[in-house]
N, C-alpha and C positions, 0 to 999 in steps of 0.2 A: 504494500500500500504506500502510495506517495506521501511524503511528509510535508508538513507546512514549513515554509521557509520564511525566516524573519531576518531583516537586515535594516540598515539605516542609510538614507540618501539625503545629501545636502540639497536644500531647496534653492541654493544660490548658484552652485557650480555643477551639481549632479554627481559629486563624488560619493561612492558607495563605501560603507564600512560595516563590518560584521558586528560591531558593538557600538554603544552610544558613547559619544565624546562631546564635551562641552564646546570644543573648538574644532572646526572642520579641518582635517589634515590637508585638504586641497586648496581652499581659498583663504583659510585663516579666520573666517567669520565665526562668531559665537552664537550658539543657540539655533543653528540652521539645520541640524540633523533631524530628520523625521523618520519615524518607524514605519516600515513597510512590511506587511504580512501578505505573503503570496501562498494561496492554497491551490495547487495544481488541479485542473479539472480531471475527473476520472476518465480513463480511456480503456474500455474493455476490448477483448479480442474481436468481438463482432463488429464494433465500430471501426477498428483498424482494418479489418478485412474489407468492409464496405468502401472505405476510402481508397484502399489499394485497387479494388476492382473498378471503381469509377474512373481512375486515371487522373492525370493533370487536367485542370480546367482550361489552360491555354497551351497551344502547340507552337513550337518555333516556326517562324516564317522567314523566307528570304527577304532581304531588303528590297529587292526589285518587285516582289509580289505584294508588298504592303501598299494599299491605295493612298494616293496623295490627298492631302486635306486642302480643299479649296478655300474655305473660310476658317483660317487658323485662329483668328482673334475676333472678339466682339468690340467694335470701335466705340469710343466714348467721346462726346463733344468736349469734355474737360481735358484740355491738352496737357496740363501739368500733371494730372493724375495718370493719364495714358502714357506720358513720357517715362515716368518712374517704373511702370509695369512693363515697358518695352514696346509700347504701341497700342495696347488695349488689353482686355481681359481674355485670357486663354480659357476655353471651355475645359472643364475637368481639373482646373488648377486649384490649389489651396494656398491662400495668402494669409499671413499673420501680420497684424498691425499692432504695434506697441507704442507706448508714450506715457508721459507723466499724467497723473490725474488732473482733469480739467483742461488739458491741452487742446482738446477739440476732436478726439477720435470719433466719438459718437456723432458729433455734428457733421463731420466730413463724410462718414459712411452713410448717414441718413440722406445727405444730398446726393451722393453717388447712387444710392438705392433708388431714389426718385428719378434721377436722370436715366438710369438703366431701365427702369420700368416704363418710361415714356418712349425710349428710343429702341430698345432691344427686346425685352420680354419680361416675364413675371419674376418678382422678387419676394422672398420670404425673409423678414427681419425678425430674428429671435432675440429677445432681450431677457437676461436673467437678473438685471439690476434695476430696471425701470418698468413701470406698468405701461400699458398701451395708451393710457390717458396722458402720461408724461411725454411719451413719444409724440402723441398727437399735438400737444402744446408746443413742442419743439418744431414740429412740421409747420404749424401755423405761423410761428415766429420766422421761420425760414421761407414762408410763402410757397410751400410745397404742395402740389396736387398731382397725384398719380393713382389711376384706377387699378393698376396691376401691382401695387405695392401692398403686401399683406404683413400685418403685425401680430405678434403673439408674445406673451410672457411665459417662458418655460425654462426650466433648468434640468429636467430629466431627459437624458439622451434618447431613450426609447420613445418618449412622447414627441421629441423633436423629429425623429425619423418618421413617425406616423404623420406628423404635419407635412413633412416633405412629400410623402406618398400621396397625401390628399391634395395638396396645392400644386404639385409638379412645377416647382420654380426652375428658372435657369440660373438664378443667383441666390445663394443662401448666405446670410450674415448672422453670425453668432456673437453676441455681446454679453458676457465675455466667456472665454474658455475656462477661466478659473471658477466660474459659478456653475458650470455644467458637470453633472455626475452621471455615472452609469450604475444600474442596480447590480451588475455582475461583479462589482468590486465592493468590498465591505467598508472601505475608507470613505471619509467625507469629501465633499467637493473642495477643490483647490489643492489637494495633496498631489504628490508626485505621481502616484499610481493613477489617480483619476484624470489628471491633465494628460498624461501619456496615453491612456486608454481611449479617452474621448477624442483626442486628436487623431489617433490611428483609425478609429471607426469613421470619423468624418472624412479622412483621406480616402479610405476604401469607398465611401459613398461617392466622392468626387470622381475617382478614377473609373468606377463602374457605370455611373449614369451620365457623366459629362457635365454635371452641375458645378459651377464655380463657387467656391466656398471662401468666405472672408471671416477670419477669426480675430477678435479683439483680445489682446493680452496685456496683463498688468506688468509693470516694471518694478524692479527693486530700487533701493535707495541709491545704488551705484549707477542706475540708468539702464541695466540689462533686463531682459525679459525674465519674469518670474517663472519658476517651474523648472523641470529637468532640462538639461542641455540638449537632450535628444529631441525636444520639441522643435527646435530650429532646424534639425536635420530632417524631420518628417515632412515639413511643409515645403512648398516650391519657392515661395517668395517671402522674405522678411522685410517689412517696412517699419521705419521709426518716424513718428511725428515729433519733431523737435521744435523748440522755441522757448522764449522767455515769457512768463506770464505777464510781465510788465511791458512787453512789446507786442505789436500787432502782427508781425510776420511769423509764419509757421513754415518749417522746412520738412517736407516729406522725403526721407532719404531711404534708398534701397541698399541694404547691406548683403542681401542674397537674392539672386534672381536666376532661375533656371531658364527663363525665356527672354532675357534681356541683359543689359549691362548693369553691373553692380556699381555702387556709389553714385547712382543717378539721383538727382535732386529735383523736386518740384517745389515751387515757392507759392505760398498762399498768404492772404491777409485776412485776419479775423475782423469781421465787421458785424453790424447789427443783423444783417441778412444771412450770416453764416460765413463760410470760407469762400473767399473770392480769389481766383487764380491771378497771379502776377505774371503777365506774359513777357514783360521786359524787366527782370529782376535787377539787372545791372543799373538801369536808369533809376530804379527805386532806391537802391542802396547808395547811389551818389546824389540823390536829390537835395540833401541838406549839407552838402560838402562846402566848407569854407575854402575858397580858392587860394587866398594869400595867408594861409595859416602854416606856421612852422610845425614840423613833425608829422605832416600828412603826406602819404604816398599812395599811389594807385597801383594795385597789382591785378594782373589778369590770371585768375586761377581756374582750374578745370574741376568741375563737379560731375564726374561720370563722363559723358560726351558733351557737356554744355560748358562753354566758357563764361565766366562771370567776372565783372569788374568790381572790385571791392576796395574800400578805403581802409588803409592800415594807419592807425594813429600811434604815435610814440611821444612820451613825455619823460624828459630827463630833469631831475631835480636834485640839488645838492643835499647830502645827508649829513647828519651830525653823529651818526652811529658808525662803529668800526666795520660792520658788515652791511653793505648797501643791499637794498631790496631789488628783486627781479620779479615783476608781476606780469603774467601772460594771460590775456583773456581772448580766446579764440585762436591762439597759436600754441604749438607744443612748447612746454617750458624748456625742454632740453635743446630745442632748436634756438630758442631765445638765448640760452646760455652760450651756445656755439657761436651765434652771430656776434654776441657781445665780446667774446674772447677774440674773434678775428678782428673786430674793429679796434680792440685795444692793442693787439700784438702786431698785426700786419699794416694797419693804417695809422696807429699812434694816437687814437682818440682816448683821452683820459676819462674812463668811466668807473675807476675804482672808488671814487668819492661821489658817485651819482646813483640815486634811485631811478630805476628805469621801469616804466610802465608801458606795455604794448596792448592795444585793443583793436579788435576787428569790428567794424561798424555793421549793424544789422543782425547781430546774434549769430553770425556764421562762424564755423570752425574750419580753419584751413590746416589740412594735414600734409599737403604735398610740399616738398622743399623748394618749389619754384617761387615761393613767396619770400625766400631769404633775402633777395636783393632789396625788395620793398621794405622789409623790416629794418635792414641795415641803413638804408638811405633815410628812413623816417627817424631812426635814432640819431643819426648824424645831424639831420636837420634840426632836431630839437636841441641837441647839445650846442650847436653853433648858432641857433636861433636864425636860421636862414630858410627861405621858402623854396619849394620845388616848383618848376614851371607847371602851369595848370594843364597844358596839353601833352604832358609827358607821362607815360605809363612805364612800369618796370616789370621785367620778367627775368628770372635767373636763379640758379642754385649756387650757393657759395661753398667752396671747399676750404679746408683748413689752411691752405697756403694762400688764401685770399683770391683764388682764381674763380671765374664764373664758368659753370658747367651747363651743357645743353639741357633743354627741357623738351618734353614731348608735345606734339600737336601745336607747334608754334604758329602755322598759318591760321588755324582756327582762332587762336588767341588774338592775333593781329587783326583779323576781320572783325571781331567783336569790339576791339578798341576803336577801330576806324568807324564803326557804326555809331558810336557814341561821341564822335567828334574829336578824338585824340589824333594829333598830327605826328607825334614821335613816340618811339618806344625803345627803351634800352633792352637789348637782348644779348645773350652770350655770343662771343665771336665764333665759336665752333657750332655752326648750324648743321643739323642732320642732313644727310644726303637725301635728295628727293623732295625736300621741303620747298615748294614754290611759294615765295612770300607774296602777299597781295599788294596791289598798287593803291596809292592814295594815302599811305601812312609810311613814314620813314623809319625803317628798322636800323637802329644805331648799334653796331656790334662793338662790344667791349670785352677785353680779356681779363682784367683785374678789377677788384672792388674799388681800388683807389681811382682807377680811370672812370668808373661810373660815378663816383662822388665828385670828381673834377668836372664832369659834364653836367651833372644835375645841379651842382652849386659851384660855379666856375672859380670863384675867388675864395680859396680856403685861407684860414688864418696862417700867418707866417710860421708860427711855432709848430703848427700841425704839419706843414710841408717839410720842415727840417726833420721832425721826428719820423715822418714817413720815408724820407730819404736816408735815414740812419745817421744823421749828423748829430 
């Protein structure tokens, strides 16, 4: 007779342990190990014989014999949402949407459900946290009217599957997966076993019927999806809705996508009528820019396949403490330390007695090293209190020797800068082969960081020139 298995799983990282510990050995968090009791289902000889006689449900096919799919995606008129998904909703796909509480996940999915119901087909919206009257109030506030949008409040997975059989939707939205439970498992809703089991059952439903499934997931205090790590491996696409509650802009970022590019970003603005897509986010991020302000530089960064122009601001202030502060908001702290060290050692800028603050406007987070040049120029501009030309953009990665290294997709970056009226752009001198640079914008190649600073701010201080020359 099969024995019941008991073990413990960390709700933060998914690490398994045979005994309970106050601190997770995987991620180091306290109080995150949850008990999991697995009772294996009985399998008698008759059942095993019947399964063996029936044979496999699917047979291998040659690639050439598999029929082509004419309509691979359902188009959506919301371009920002469709961009993140890779061009539209794929039938039979399962998408996980995560984000902080109150960031706008339910609002965005309610709008998408209404638009899908008007343009494509029937939608079933299952809520485990709100009543249908609450969803109706939100729909009235968003001015939503859709005859093919069905609402239900349910947390039992078996009842949800019954509603799917009755309604026959093309799109199923479950809000949220942490409130859904299955009667087959003895644990309560939100546990590791329940989240994994419900997600696997919904994935099987999507693959067997072709229904697109959207799941709403909670996040931990670190910003990662709550539940087992295997949850992200089961689904086809993982989307994060990011943003500051004090700002109007929301970023829908794709961190996993089997049907499109990862790290793709869609930009929305939270208004009274709901989420409104921002078709030109570069213009929106630069709308409040002060042209003649020291410490402000424009970088052309890539978010997936989309180039974005973002303002990077730096402030250098004299400190009275022995250890100056380095504060990074929107950029990696280690990259800021690297750029500061290069400015001090290779250019000769005195930053040992300066507190340095770097901020990316609009709530964006820049991860790629192509923003190194803009960060360095913004810091130097603040230290010297000199302004950067308003029509100059900056692109480039900085090496430890003070050289500028090539970046990817340079033509697309220059085209985006040209679209917003920039006339010049500092780029690394080593341009990748095959990059045909666009006309209408002057690409100024520079090899070293000090050459870029001399071009952006022509008249350096005499003592800085001597230090840079090694005198």
